[in-house]
C-alpha positions, 0 to 999 in steps of 0.5 A: 533596575536589576538586583545587581544594580540594587546591591551597588546602590545599598553599598555605595548610597550610604557611603556617598551620604556619609561623605556628603554629611561629613563635608557639610558638617565640617564646612557648613554646619560647624557654627550650627552644631556649636549651638544647643539644637545642632545635635537634634538637627543632625539626628533628624537629617540622618533619620529623614535620609534613612527613611527616603533611602529605605523607601526607595530601596523597598520600592525597587525590591517590590517592583523587582519582585513583581517583575519576577512574579510576572516572569514566573507566571509566564514561565509557568504558562509557557511550561503548561503551554508546552505540555498542552502541545503534546496532547494532540498529534493531528497537525492542523489541531496542533497548529491551531493550539500553537497560535491560540496559546501564543496569543494568551501567553503574550497577550495579543489580539491577533496571531497566526502560524505558517508552516512551510511545505515543499519548495519553501512555500507556505503549505498551511496557514492558521489564524487566531483572533479573526472571526470566520466571516472576516477570514472569508472576506480576506480571501486566500492566505498570504503567500509569504511576503513582507514581514512574514517573509522577512522572518522566514528569510532572516531566520530570527525574531522581528519586533516592530512597533508600527507595521505601517512604518516598517520598510519591509511591510507590503500592506494588507489585502482588502477587508483585512483588519488594521494592525499596529504592533508586530512580533514574529519569530521563526519555527526552527527544527534541527537547524532548519526553518519550518515556518513562522509564528507571529502576533499583532497588536499587544493588548495592555490592561487599558485595552489599547494596543502597545508595542511588544517588549523584549521580554515578550520576544524572549518568551515567544521565542521559547514557545516557538522552540517547543512549537517547532518540536510539536509540529515535527512530531505531528508531521512524523506521526502524520507521515507514519500514519500515511505510510501505514495506510499506503502499506495497507493499500499496497498489500491489499492491491497486491492481494487483489492482483495476485488473484487475477490471471487475466491481463485485461483485469490486471491492467485496469486495477493497477492503473486505477490504484496507481492514481488513487495511491499517488493522488493524481489526475491521470494514470497510465500503463504501457507495455512493450510488444513482443517481436517489434519492441514498440510500446503502446499505451494499454490504458490511460485512466483520467485521460481521453481515448486518444492515447491509443494513437500513441505508438513509441519506438524503443527509447522514444518518449517517457515510456521508451526512456524509462524502459531503456534506462530501467530507472524511474523518471520524475518530471516536475514541469515538462515545460520548464524541466531540463536535464536527462529526459526524453526529447519528446513526450507524445502522451504529455502533449496529447493530454495536456500533462505537465508533471509525471512520475513514471516507473518501470515494470520489471520481471526476470531482469527485463523491463517490459513496460511502465506505470505512470501517474501524471498531472495537468499542473506542475507538481513535485513527487517525493521519495516516498511516492516514488518508492510507493509507485515502484512497489506497485509497479513490481506487484503489477509486473509479477501479476502480468508475468504470472498471467503470461505464464499461466496462459502458456501453461494453459496452452501447454495443458490443452495441447497435452490433453489433446495428445492424451485424448488422441492417444486414447482414441487411437488406443481405444476407438481407433483400434476398435474401428480397425477391428470393425474394418477387418471384420467387415472385410471378412464378412464380405469375403465369406458372403462372396464364397457363400458362407452365410453362417460364418458371415452371421457370426462375424456380423454378431461380433461386429454388433458387439464391437459397435456396442462397445464403441458406442458405450466408449463414445458416450462415456467420453462425451460424459467425461468431456461434459463434466466441467470444473471452475472456480465456482464449481467444486471438484466434489460437485463435478465428481458427484455429477459424473458418478451419477451419469456413469451409474446410469450409463453403465449400470454399475453402482458407485459410492463416493466416500468423503470425510465429514468435515465442516467445509468441502475438501478441495484439491488445488485447482491445477490438480482437479482436472487431472484427478477427475480424468483419472477417476473417469479412466479408472471407472472406464476400466471397471466397466470394460474389464473388471466385470464388477458389481460395484465400485467405490471412490474415496477422496481423503485430504490429510495434512500430508497429502490428498488421497484418491482411491478407486476400487472395485470388486471385479475379477482383478488382473496381474498389473505386470502382465499384458492384456489378453489381446497382447497390447500394453495397458495404455489406460494405466499409463495415462493415469500414471502420467496424469498423477505425475503431472501434478506432482503425485504418485500412482499405484495399482493393487490387484489380484485375481478374483480380488478386485482392483485398487488404484491409489493416487497421493498428492503431497501437500507439504513434503513432496516425495515423502508420501508412502503407501504406509501412510495410506489413510484409505484401507482397502475395506474389502 
């Protein structure tokens, strides 16, 4: 009985009693009431009736209060359970807490919660009330049949007194404990069923299983609403954590790729990272060959070496299709997929692959290859995985394009260096050899006419020229042997060269570098040019300056890298030609080298005051470095 019913009983009950009493008094008790004891009997009857009525009313009130107290206890427990759910964000821990709390809340022997994944299949299934050994004997979790599926399909609570007699039941697997009563409710979030929560075998104080009540259903439905929110929060947290991990892994991979300039190092790194990031069995990379436009698989991690047999025409296969369209291609199951897809997939057939995600490698508006991840079983790829692999493909494309451009730049640099060496040999060694040839002819003619003394003088000049050529050749060999590299710093190579120069020329050279905690080092592209400038400047000191010493200063500042080479020799007028009437090709070559790396070049020299060569390579604002900012004073 409810409170509203009790209200009507307290009003209608006395009225009915009075009516019955009046009827009885007038029609049945008139002769009794006329007797002396009549009034006493009436009073006793009224008192007895009032006692029975009051006892009934208070009994109902006590029962209603007990129900209300029980509901309050359940609501308090429900509130505490909801608060407890928010104390953890790990999905598996949240699911275990949900099913454990629901059992305690309703009072059931067994409980379980199932969460749907992609494709509406049960992705996670957590139980409570079963020992670990019993779970192992049962085997794999249910796939969502019978009453479990009915809860998911109908999207509403199902309450059954006896599972075995319900037509929707499909029975239990071997070693499954017997269950009688059942209560299942859907987990709904944003109008979408994301799983189900169910209990079995409600336990009464007597210890035996009974049917679940309507009140149990209401309480469990309220708890399921809170549980659905907790599950979605845990999923969002897990997704955010996964995206953070993926972003960090992608950043680290991009950093690694950016540091590489060899395609044979870039391709294995990118392919392995693709497989690790998406979590597939196989990953591969295919590139378009220049000239033919055909595609060849450069690497297939997790597959066999048979991929080298695959050569695709433009538009053929998965790789050709993606290169042609320029968009990612997702294949969940090659044997069942349809829609817009290539007619054949040689790489899938060769390696027994069924699911694949393939994205284009694009740079400068052109697609020159693909990056693919694949599995040997059907699999779906979500939007996050497509974006993740596309980002990795973009990083890989940039790294491969940088490697290609670097190779071209290196080739051009080699050609330019060869041209400079050829010109220097022509201007130096070639002209000296021409001079030697002329002197040789003169000696021969003088000997023919018997002018021996004049011939000896010419031979002496030939000897001097030969010594000069020999010194130039040794100096050139020393310069070419001085190598640079990532593990060999600029200053290390420079010190080694200066030591060799001193030994060969006999001219002391001092290297001045600021005392800093780390060795200052110019950009790698500038190191070779700076070293060659030092070599050319010191060669001029040896051949022309008649200097007793030289100084090389290397000073890095926030604005520029400064390189100064100076000597205490005889000096010259930079605007004039050499005494032989030839241009100063050495100065021109040094200027070209400095300008090739974005620097400036200046020569300061006066008669009897030595020569100073200044090179500045801007660090932040090219073109704004001036001599006024020169941190390397002449010091003479």
